Structure formats: C-alpha cells, structure tokens
N, C-alpha and C positions, 0 to 999 in steps of 0.2 A: 463552259470550257475551263479546264483546270489551269490554275496559275503556274507559270514557270517556277522552278525551284528558287531562283534568286528573288523572284517577286514575292513568293511565299515568305521568305525570310524578311524581306523589306516590310511587308505588311505586319509581321509579328513585331519587328523592331518599332514600327510606328505605334503599334498598340501599346507596347511597354512605355514608350515616351509619353503617350497620352495619359495613361493610368498610373504610372509609377515615375520613371525617369528614363533618360536616354541610355541605351546600351546597344552593343553590336553582337549579333549572334551568327553562328555557323553550325551546320549539321555535322554529325559525326557518323561516318561509315554508311550514310544513306544519302540519296539524292534530294530528298524532300524533307521538310521539317513539318511534323505533325504536332499541333498544339491547340489547346483549348483553355479558356480562362474565364472565371467569374470574378466580378469586382464589386466592391462597395466602398463608399467614401463618406466621410463626415468631417467637415472642416479640413484640417491639414493631415488627418489620419486616413491612410489608404489600406485596404485589406483585399487580398486576392487568393484564390485557390486555382492553381494551374497544373495542367498535365502536359508534358512536352516529351517528344522523342529525344534520343541522345543528341546532345549539342554542347557547344561552348558559348558562354555569355561573358562579355567583357565591357567594362566601363573604363574607357581610356582617359588619359589626361586631357585630351581634347574635348571629350564628352563632359568632363567635370568643368572645364573652362567655358564651354559654350552653352551648357545646360546646368548651371550651378544649382544644386539642391542640398541644403543643409539638413540631411535626414539620417536617421538610424534605420537600418534595414534588418528586420528580424525574419529569418527563414526557418520554418519548421518542416523538415523533410519527412514525408509520409511514406514514400515508396522510392526505391532506387538508392543510388550512392552519388556523392558529389565531393569534389575537391575544390576548396576556395583559397585564393591567395590575395593578400592585401598587406601593404606596408612591410613586405619582406617576410611575412609569416604565412604558412600554409597549414590548413586544417582539413581533415577528412571527415565527411558527414555520412552517417548511415541512418536508416529509418528510425525516427523517434528523436533524433538530435535537433537542436536549435543552434543557429549561428547568428551573431550580431555583427553587422558590417556598417561602415559609414559610406554615404553616397558622395561625400566631398573628397574622397581619396580613391584613386583608381583601384579596380579589383578585377580578378579573373576567376570564373567558375567553370568547372568541367563536369558534365554529366555523362558518363560512359554508357548508361542504360536508361530506358524510359523512366521518367520521374513524375511524381506528384508531390507538390509542396504548397504550403500556405505561407504567404508573405504579408507582413505588416510593416508599413513605414510610418514614422512619426518624427516631428522635429527633434533635432539633437538636444535642444534646450529642454524640451519636455522629458526626453529620455534621461538626461543627466539629472534633472530635478527628482524624478521618481526613483532612479537607480541609486542616487546618492553619490555618484562618482562619474567621471568622464571616461569613455572608452575611446581609445585612439587607434585601435586596430581590431582585427577579427577576434571574437571570443565565442566559445562554444559551451553549451550545456548538453551533455550526452544523455541518452535514454536511461542509462543506469542511474544517473543522478535524478532525472525527472520522475521516473516511475511511470508505470502503465496508466495509473489513474489520472495523472496530470496530463499526459498526452491525449488520453481519451477525452478529458474535459475540454482541452483546447480544440480538438477536432469537432466535437459536438457543438461547442459555442461558435467556432468559426463558421461552421455550416449554417447555424441559425442566423448569424449576422448577415450572411449572404442571402439567405431566404427572406430576411426582413429588410433588405437593402433600402427599399423605398420608404420604410417607416422607422428605420433605425435612427435614434437620436444621437447627436454628437456627444452628449454626456455619457450615454451608455457605452459607446465604443471607446471614448476617452478613459472612462473609469476601468473598463476591462483591460485596455492596453496598459494602463498604469499599474494595475494589479499584476499583470504578466511580467512587466519589467522589474517591479520590485521583488517578486517572488523568485525570478530566475537569475537576474543579473545584479540584484542589490548586494550591498556589502555583507548582509547577514545570510545570504543564500548558502545552503549546505545541502548535502544529500538528504538529511532529515527534514529540513524546511521545505525542500522541493517536493518531497513526497506528501507534505501537508498542504501544498499549494492548491489542490482541488478545494479544500475547505475554505482557504483564504479567498480564492477566486469566486467560489460559489457564494460566499458571504457578500462579497462586493456586488455580485450580480443581484442577490436578493435585496440588498440595500438600494441599488440603483432603480429597481423596479417598484419600490414601495416608499419612495421619498415623501410622497404626499400623505402618508399615514402618520398622523401625529403620535400614534402609540408605538411606533417602531422602536424596538429596544433590543438589548443584548439577549434577553431571555427568549424573545420571539424568534430571532435569527438562529440562535443555538438550537432551539427546538426544531426548526425547519431543517437543519442540517444533521439532526440526530446526534448532537454532541452536547456537552454541558457548557453553561455560560463561562465557567472558569477556563475550560479548554479553549473556547473561542477567544477569550481575552488573551490567553497565552500565545495563540497563533498570531494575533495582531501585534502583540508586544514584541515578538521576534522580528517584526518588520518595522519596529520603531513607531507603531501606531496604537491608537486606542479605538475601539468600536464606536464609542459615543462621539469622539472627535471626527471620525470619518463620516458618520451620519450627518453631523452638523456642517462639516465642510462641503459635503456633496449637496446638501440643501441650499447652502448659500451660493454655491456655484450655479445651481439650477435657477435660483432667483436672479442672479446676475444675468444669466442668459435670457431669461424672460424679460427683464427690464431693458436689455439692450436690443431686443428683437422688435423692430417697428411693427411687425404683424401682431404683436401682443399689446399694443398701446391701449386697447380697449379695456385691459385689466387694470383695476385699481391697485394701489400698493397693498391694501389689505387682501385682495384676491390673490395677488402674487404670493404673499406670505402664507395664506392658507393652502394654496396649491403646492407649496414646498414643505408642508408639514408643520408650519408654525401656527399655533392656535392663538397666539397673542401678537398683534401687530407691533405694539410698542417694544416687546422683547425682540422681535425680528429686526426692527430698525436699529436697536442698540447693537445687536450681534453683527448685523451687516456693516455698520459703520466701523466697528472695532476690527472687523476682518479686512475691509477694503479701504479704510480711511476716507470713506465717502458715503453719504446717505443714499438710500434707495432712490429718492426723488432726484438727487443730483446725478446719479448714474443714468437714470432714464433721460434726463435733459441733455447730458453730455455724450451719451452713447458709449462711454467706456468707464471702467472703474478707476480708482486711484492706484493703489498698489496691488496689482492683479496677483491673486493666488497667495499673497503674503499675509500671514496671520500675525497680528501683534499680540504678544503675551502680556 
C-alpha cells in the first residue's frame, strides 16, 4: 500500500536526518514527493546523489539548535534549478553550478522543477583548512567558471565513490574532497584555475591510489595525465602546494591512519612504512616525528597523534 503524502515527506526527512542532517521538506505543485538517493560515508565526510521532484527544503533555527552540525554543505546541481537563501543572501543555481552552505546557520532552498544533485558534507574546520578562509554565508561557483571538464570529472568521480561505497577509504574521499574545496573555493580560485581543476583533482586521485609505490613522482603523474612535469608543478603551485609535499603528506596521513587502527596492529612499524611508500624505516620515523611531533610507536600506543595535520618547518 502506498504511503500517504505526509508520510512520504516524513520518511524523506528522516532519511536526510540519518545520512546528512535534519531538514524539513514540502512538495511544490504536487500531492506526493518522489525522491531517490544513494549515499556513501567515510569518517565525518558524507556524499550523496539525489533525485527529487519539485520541493522546498528548509533547515530552521530549531533544527540547528536541536540537531547541531558544524558542517559545510557543497551542492553540485546536475539537473533543474534552485534558489537558496542563507544569512540574508539569496543565490540562484542552474545545472553545473556549485553552492557552499553552512549547516550551523538556517537556510531555505526551493526547487521549482525536478532536480538531480550531488551533495558533499564535511566539517567546517576541514573546509576552512583546505579553503584557506572561512565562509560565513552561501557562496557559488557557476558552470561558466568551472567549465564542462571540471563538472564532468566531478560527476564521474562522484558516481565512482558511490559505486565503491563499501570499499572507499576515508583517505581517498578526504583527499578528493580537499582537492575540490581548494580548487573551487580556495583564495586562488579563478576561471582559469577552475578550468584546470580536472588536472589538479585527477593528480590527487592518482596520488591517493598509488601511495604505496615508492617510485611515485612528478614525472610519473604528469605522464599519466598527458601533461609536462613543469605544467603539473605550476597547477599545484597555484593552489599553494607542491606535488612532492602532497605525496609525502598523504603518505604520512595514511601511516597515521594505519597506526591508529586497532585492526592493523598486526603490522609492524616497518610494514606500515613500506605500505605507505617509504623504503627506509628510519627515514619514515624521522619524517613522521617531524610532521606529528610524535613517533610512530607513540602514536600506536596512544591512539592519536600529537599535532594532527600540522607540519613543522
């Protein structure tokens, strides 16, 4: 037996609360709400691909108070149109646009037509760290800035994340999310840099998938992307990064995760080092201590690093 219209909406609201955060919905010009959604999650990062009939979605002040979530919400609109308002600012979205919202501030979104969108949520602190600045209200990157290649890359990889939901590592989703934030909303973002985002994001993906290869280097990555090493270095430099530094940071973060995971206790420190692309255990230990202010063995004993994510120069 079909659910009553009000019950359909309640089920959808409960689904959003479980997978993202609490919102309230209402259908537009129809009696029933038709919706489907695919989800994947890793740590505090959530990703969803949803299709919904015309509707209004609202996160009220009461929702914020009773369901506090300190998250940034990134919405890539694939089909349809939307109007979003938050903190007194209203923005119109069309297919190919991305909007960033905060979950700790009430917002309202209206979808007058059937919509398909991809949604990623991540902690505000992570977003701010990768973006290089704090966002206090809605911000938008339009399709004309992003370019067709960037949007296509996002759709292809978003779909792949959902297809691999059961096998997707936290590091992979975190790294790709960080790359997206830096490329689209970082202080160096521009029309030119956004059109180069596919190379930046593809390089991040290539690195994340091959961290265990001790021979991973700039030339190998550039060759895989069919660009020159010099061009690859320039793309990363525009984001305030270097390819070699990113490789090392990702390897150390991967090692940190393995050392903190109780299911990986069977691995020796040397095995962790080799699994993360370090061919010399002593060199790995020195770099790990410099990065986290704590040795690998101390991290394993205590279950957490010293200065997480902070690199000492």
